[in-house]
N, C-alpha and C positions, 0 to 999 in steps of 0.2 A: 575589181571592187569585190568583199569583202562579202561573202555569201551569207543573208539574210538568216537559209532555210539551219546551215551550217550554227554560224549565230546562238540561231530558237534550239537547237537541238544539244549543242554541250550546256547553255545552263538547263534544259532542263536537263539532262542527266548528272549536272553538278547539284542541284536541289532535290532530286529525287534520292541520291545515290547517298548524298553529306546525310542529309534526313536521316535514308536506313540507315549506313554505319552508324550512326552517333548513338540514335534510340539503340539498337542493337552494341553499341559498346557499355553504354548504360542501364544495360539490362539484360545481364547476357545469358541471364539463364534464365529469363523467359523465351527467348528466339533457339540454345540450345535444346529444351521441354520443348516451345513448338515445332519444333525438325523432328525428337525422339515421339512424340503425339503422331507425326503424318507418317511415319513410317518409311519413310525415303531412304534409307541411310542405317546403312548397320553399323549396329552401336559401337564397335567397337573404330567407328570413325565420327562417328557422333561429336567427338570434342574436335577434332582439326576441324569442322568442317563445318560446325559452328565459330569455332574462333578463324576462318582463314575469309570468311563470307564479306564478313562486314570492311577486313582488310582489305583486302578486293574490290569491294563499295569504294571506298577511303583511296585508292589510290586510280581507281575510272575516272573519281571527282578531279584532281589533276589532272590524267594523262591527256585527258577531251580535251584537255587547253594547247597541251606543248603541240606545237607545230608538226615534229617529225612521228606524232602517236596520232592523234586526233584518226583518222580512218579508222586503225584499229583499236583506238578505245570504245566507236561504236561501233566494229566490226562484235569487241568482244563486249561492249553490254550487250550487244544481241544479245550474244550469243550467251551468257549467266542471264536475261531477262527469259530464253528460250528454255530454256534450263529448268529456273523458279516457275514457267509455265506447266511446265510439264508434274514437274512434282504434281503443284495445282492442281492439273487435274487429272492424275493418280488417287491427293485425296478423292475431290467427285467422285471417283473412279468406284471406290473404292467404297464409296457413301463411309467415311469415317469421319467420325462429327470431334471437328476438332478446331478452334483459331489457326490463324494464320500472325504472325508476330514478324511480318514482316518491315512496316513501321512502328516497330515499337508493340509495348503488351496488350494485346485486344482479347476481348472478350466476342467477337462478331465473329459466328463461323464461317470457313468459304466453304465459295458460293463461285456461282458464275459474273459477279460483280468481277470479282478477285480475276477473272477469267480477260474479259472486257481491258480489266484496268494493267494486262497487262500486254494484252493486242495491241491498244493504242503505244504502249513504250512499246512494243515490236517495226514499231510503226514510227515509229519519229524514230528508233534510233534505224532503224533499215534505210529509211528518205537521207539523214544523216551523212549514212555510211554514202550512200550514192551521190551527194551534192561533194562529198570532202573525194571522190572518186573523176567526177564530174569538173574538181577546183584544181585539177594535175595530179591525181593520185596520191595515195600515204607517202610520210614523206614531206609533199609538198605544198597544206594545209596555212591561208596562212590566220592571223592571228587578229591581227589590225591590215588596213590596208588604207582606202575610201571608202568610206563611210554613210550610209545614204541616210542622213537622219528618219525622216521615215518609216526607211524597210528594217536599221534596229529598232521605232518602235514599235513596231510592228511583232517583230521577232521576239524582242522583252515581254512584251504582255501575254503574246500566245506561249510564251513559258510559262507562265505567274500562270496564266488564269491554267494552264494544265498541268501542271505541276502540281498548282491548286485539289485540283479533283483528283490525280492520283494518288497524292496522298488523306485525301477528305474518305479514301473508298467505303472502310468500314464504316464512318459516319452518315454517309449513301443508301449506302445493302441494305443499314439497321432501318432510314425512313425512311424506304421504301419500303420495308419485309412489314412497318407498320411498329418498331420497337420504339421508334423516335430516338437511337442511342444509351437509351437505357440500358441493356444487355452490355454494355463492355463498358471495358476502363482501357486506359495511359497513361503509360508514364510520364 
């Protein structure tokens, strides 16, 4: 039987990284400027890093659905999110007042909400990796099998809800900060 957790994490990674890659590709200057303002990569590496991130995200969108790559895609997703989290934590620690263009242009300043969002993504991708290993290890994760309709429904509903919250981090941070989203822009 296909594991509903694997399905849910596949869907979550697909939605989150697809939106992220698409929005970065639509406004590459915004993402590049955000990375520059964070001062997390040397200037000479800024262009290649800004170009590579959305490509890697797009590749992960596909890789989670390839049975031979699913486990590794979850692991690489975890690693990429861990790097993003370390970058955001560094920005907060150094008190750099900048926004994160993680999901497109934004004026919402990097804050604890971004770390919480990434912690949720780290937990999800770690759980997906563990479930994939339990399903037979790297290279043997099924895409389909006998599907329990209730499990699939719960998995998809959970993935949609978590994806919506993850993608709404800036708006939620603004609302809870009392700005109500008035100080943000998105593309």
